[in-house]
C-alpha positions in Angstrom: 0.0 0.0 0.0 1.5 3.3 -1.1 1.6 6.3 1.1 1.0 9.6 -0.6 4.1 11.9 -0.1 4.3 15.0 -2.3 3.3 14.1 -5.9 0.1 15.2 -7.6 -2.8 13.7 -5.8 -5.2 14.1 -8.7 -2.8 12.2 -10.9 -2.6 9.4 -8.4 -6.4 8.9 -8.4 -7.0 9.7 -12.1 -7.0 6.2 -13.5 -9.0 3.1 -12.6 -10.3 2.2 -9.1 -8.4 3.8 -6.3 -9.1 3.4 -2.6 -7.7 6.2 -0.5 -7.2 5.8 3.3 -7.2 9.1 5.0 -5.5 8.4 8.4 -3.3 9.7 11.2 -0.5 7.9 13.0 -2.1 8.6 16.4 -5.5 7.2 15.4 -6.4 3.9 17.1 -9.1 2.8 14.6 -6.6 3.8 11.8 -4.1 1.4 13.2 -6.7 -1.4 13.4 -7.8 -1.0 9.8 -4.4 -0.7 8.3 -3.4 -4.4 8.3 -6.7 -5.3 6.6 -6.1 -2.7 3.9 -2.6 -4.0 3.5 -4.0 -7.6 2.9 -6.5 -6.3 0.4 -3.9 -4.4 -1.5 -2.0 -7.6 -2.0 -5.1 -9.5 -3.0 -6.8 -6.9 -5.3 -4.3 -6.1 -8.1 -7.1 -4.3 -10.0 -7.5 -1.7 -7.3 -4.8 0.9 -6.3 -4.5 1.5 -2.6 -3.2 4.9 -1.3 -2.7 6.2 2.2 -2.9 10.0 3.0 -1.7 11.1 6.5 -4.1 14.0 7.3 -1.6 15.6 9.6 1.0 15.9 6.8 -1.6 16.9 4.1 -4.2 19.1 5.8 -5.0 20.7 2.4 -6.3 17.3 1.1 -8.2 16.7 4.3 -10.1 20.0 3.7 -10.4 19.5 -0.1 -12.0 16.1 0.3 -14.1 17.1 3.4 -12.5 14.5 5.7 -14.1 15.2 9.1 -13.3 11.9 10.9 -10.6 9.3 10.5 -10.2 6.7 9.2 -12.1 7.8 6.1 -11.9 5.5 3.1 -12.7 7.2 -0.2 -13.2 5.2 -3.4 -12.4 6.9 -6.7 -13.1 5.7 -10.2 -11.1 7.4 -12.9 -10.6 10.5 -10.6 -14.2 10.8 -9.5 -15.3 10.0 -6.0 -17.9 7.2 -6.1 -18.2 6.2 -2.4 -16.8 6.7 1.0 -16.8 5.0 4.4 -16.0 6.5 7.8 -14.6 4.5 10.7 -13.3 1.0 11.2 -14.6 -1.8 9.0 -13.7 -5.5 8.7 -11.8 -6.8 5.6 -14.8 -8.7 4.2 -17.0 -5.6 4.5 -14.4 -3.4 2.7 -14.0 -6.1 0.0 -17.8 -6.2 -0.5 -17.9 -2.4 -0.7 -15.1 -2.3 -3.3 -16.6 -5.1 -5.4 -19.7 -3.0 -5.9 -17.6 -0.7 -8.2 
């Protein structure tokens, strides 16, 4: 799972299905969901997984109206198609992704 550093975010999400995990290192539920997302990233080669630390990228937090973390945002060809807030089990995330 790739962590967004300082490249162009819009370019990162512009093609295909991309799941973005907006998280913070101090967030307990973020730490709980991270291993599940890592597993899914290995299993789902047709989906790009990207992590955005909201403390390092407050501009993205504001732009994408992230009010709670973890927030998972699903993009398809650069357009937001769905989002989930809070902890979720791997199977629930997989079912959610599979709908797109």
